[in-house]
N, C-alpha and C positions, 0 to 999 in steps of 0.2 A: 504494500500500500504506500502511495506517495505521501510525503509530508506536505504541510502547508507551504514551507519554504520552496520546495521543488515545484509545486504548482504555481506559486508566485513567479518563479523564474520562467516557467513555460508560458505563462500569460504575458509576461514582459517581452519575451522573444517573439511570440506570435503577433503581438501588437506592433512590434518593430517591423516584422515581415509584412504585415498588412499595410503599414505606412509606405514601405518601399513599393509594393504592388500598386497602391493608389497613385504614387508618383509616376511610375512607369505607364500606368493607364492614362494619366493626364498628358504625359509627353507624347504618347502614341496618338492621342486625339488631336493634339496641336500639330503634330507632324503631318497627319492626314490632310488637314486643312491647308497646310503650307504647300504640299505637293498638288493639291487640287487647284490652288490659285496658279501654280506654275503651268498646269495643263490648260487652264482657261486663258492665261496670257499667251500661251503658244498658239492658240486657235487663230488669233488675228494674224500672226506671222505666217502660219500655214496658209491662210486664205490669200495673203499677198503673193506667196509663192505660186499658188494655183492660178491666180489671176495672170501672173507673168507667163506661166505655161500656156494659159489660154490664148494670150496674145501671140505667142510664138507659134503655137500649133495652128492657129487660124490663118497664119501668113503663108502656110505651105499647103499644097494639095493633099487630100486625104491619102492618096495612093503612095506618097512618099513616106508616110508614117507607118504603113502596114509592114510588119515584119513577121517572118515565120516563127513557128514554135522552136524553142531551143531544147534539144534533148538533155535530160538530167542524168549525166554520168558521174558528176561529183556535186556535192552540196556543202555549203557552209551554214553553220547554225550558231546563233548567239542565244544562250540560255541565261536569263536574268534570275538571280537568286539573292541570297543575303550572306553577310559575314557573321552576323549575330544570331543567336538562338532565341528561344522564348517566343517563337512565332508560329507554333502549331505545325500544321501540315503544309505550310507555305512552300518550302523547298521541295518536299517530296511530291507535291502536286504538280509543280511546273516541270520537274525532272521526268516524271512518268509521262506527262503529256508530250514533252519534246521527244523522248525516245520512241514513243508510239508513233508520232508523226513521221519521224525519220525512218522507222521501219516500213511505213506505208509507201515511202519513196522507192523501196526495193534496192537500196544501196548497201554495199558491203561496209563493214566498220572502217576499213582503211580508206574508203572514199568519202568519209565524213570528216569535215574540219569543224571542230566544235570549240567555240570560245565561251567560257563560262564567266559569269560576273558574281563573285561571292564564293568564299571558301566552303560554305555549307553545300551549295549545289555542286561545286566541283567534286567534293567527296562522294556525293551520291552518284554522279555521272561516272566517276572512276570506279566506284564499287560495282556498277553494272557491267564492267568489262570494256567500256568505251574509252579510248584514249582521247585526250583533249589537246588542242593546239596551244592554248594559253589561258590564263586566268587573270581577271582584273578585280580590283577591290571595289566594293560598293561605295559611292560617295556618301559622306555623312551629312551633307546639306545641299541646298539648291545650288549654291555657288560652285560645288564640286562636280556638278553634272556636265557642264560644258567642256572642261578639260578631258573628262573621261570619254565623252562622245567624240572629241577630236582625235584622241588616241585610238578609239575604236574604228573611226573612218580610215585611218592609215592602215590598220590591220586588214580591213575589208578590201581596200584597194590592192593590197599585196596579194590577197586571195584572188581577186578578180583578174588582175593583170599578170601576176607572177605564176599562180597555180592554175590559171584558166578556169576558175570556178564561176559559172554563169548563174547558179541558183544559190541565193542566200536567204535564210529565213530567221525571223526573230520569234523567240518563244518567251513569253512573260505572263504574269498574272495581271489581268485587267481589273481595275478597281470599279466597283459598281456603286455601292453606297453603304454607309454605316460600317459594319464589319464584314461586308460581303464582297467577294471577288471570285473570278473564275479564270482558268488558263486560256490564253489566246495565242493565235499564230498570225504573223504578218510576213508575207513574201516581199522581201525588200528588192531583190533582183531575180529575174528580169522584171522591169517595171510593168505593172498590169496594163495591157493594151486596152482593156475595157474601161479602166479608170481614165486613161489618157483620152479616150474617145468621149467619155462623159465630160471631161474638162473642156475639150474642144467644142462640143456641141452646146455648151451653156450659152445663154443669152447675155450679151454684155449689158451692164446696167446703164451706161450712158449712151449717147447717140453716136459717138465716133470711137473707133477702136484706136488705142494708142499705137504710135509708131516707134520703131527702134532702128538704129543705124549700126549696131554691133553685128559681127558675124553671126549668122543664124545658128550654126552648129555649136559655136563656142558658148553662145547665150543659152541654148537649150541644155547643154551639158552642165553649165553653171547652175541653172535652175533645178536640174535633176539632183545635183549635189546638195543643194539646199533642201530638196525634198527628202533625201536620205538623212540629212542632219535632223530635220524635224521629226522624222519617223523614229530615229534612234533616241532622240531627246524625249519624245512622248512615251516610248517603251520604258525608258529609265524612270520617268516620273510615275507612270502607272504602276510599275513594279514596286517602287518605294512606297507609294500610297497603299498598295495591297499588303506589303510587308507589315506596315504599321497597323493596318486594319486587322490582319491576322494576330498581331501582337496584342491589339486592343481586346480582341475576343478571348485570347488566352488569359490576359490579365483579369478580364471580367469573370471568367470561370475560376481563376485562382482566388480572386477576392471573395467570391461566394463560398468556396470551399474553406478558406481561412476563417471567414466569419462563422461558419457552421462549427468548425473545429474550436474556435475561440469560445463559442457558447458552451460546447461540451466541457471545455476546461473550466469555465466559470461554474458550471453546475457541479463538477467534481470538486472544485475548490470550496464552494458553499456547503456541499455535503460533508466534506472532510472537516471544515471549520465547525459545522454543527456537531459533528461527532466529537471533536476535540472539546468543545464547550460542554457537551453532555458528560463526557468522561471527567472533566474537571469538576463539574457540579456534583457528580456521583462521588468523586474523591472527597470533596468538601463535606458532603452529607455523611459519608462513611467515617470520616475523621471526627465529625461532630458527634455521631452516634458512639464512636469508640471513646471519645473524651467524656461524653455523658455517662457511658457505662462505667468508666473508671471512677468517676466522681461518686456515682451511686454506690459502687462497691466499697469505696473508702468510707463513706458514711455508715454503711452497714457494719463494717468492721469496727468502726469507732463505737457504734451503739453496743455491739457485742462485747467490746472490751470494757465498757462501763458496767455491764451487767454481770461480770464474772465475780465469784465469791472471793477469790484471792485478792482481788483489788480492794474489796471492802476491808478485809483483815489487815491489809497493809496500811490502809487509811487509819 
């Protein structure tokens, strides 16, 4: 049976743990909103890039833009995970989704170039028997996303021009709302021809279409590079928001379990305290009864001593 002191220590340590969990829960909620704002601000930039593509595409006949399908003999994949734990099934979910999608492509493991983001997802991919090309650390803030995206663009260009990889996919967790997210896939290259056609066929908002004097091909490639940057940046922010959403859900469950455990310890503490008080009261009563009995016995002996014949004769 635990003592009152040990129960007090357990209550104190559990309360400290609950305080830590609440702090992590608040930080996760704040981080989600931070990455949400980043996604919202990116929408205007993405719209400007699409408008630029619209101008460039509409300046050329549709026949020049049609390209044949590129056979997928090699594929590059970027899997977005996390460096830190306490985020539930976040990494396991995106890893399973990425490996399943790559299996559907029918490629051998040696024909897959995989770039992981985060030590946790790297360990899961490696544990599945799949080699990885490289691993990048997850940025700790919004300011760290841009340098990571620039580094990633250099790696993807090396894949595309050096290893002749024509198909590149992004696998990440897409943030929905609250603590909800789900795995998503984005084909980065080759650029979706249907999407380009949708951009081309949009109605321009003003009466006149803007003009440009730069070389068409150079401008088109520059805009596509910006499109790749926007796609990578969005995948980063979506993944980071989903990571914090998963951590928020884990902290909510942890908070509930700790509170229930704390209630159980409080009940055990009050029960033990009541038992201790009861035992002390019983000891006091028993001591009182013992003292009362000794006093009564002494008085009886005194009375008996006064009534003895020998004592009268002596007197």
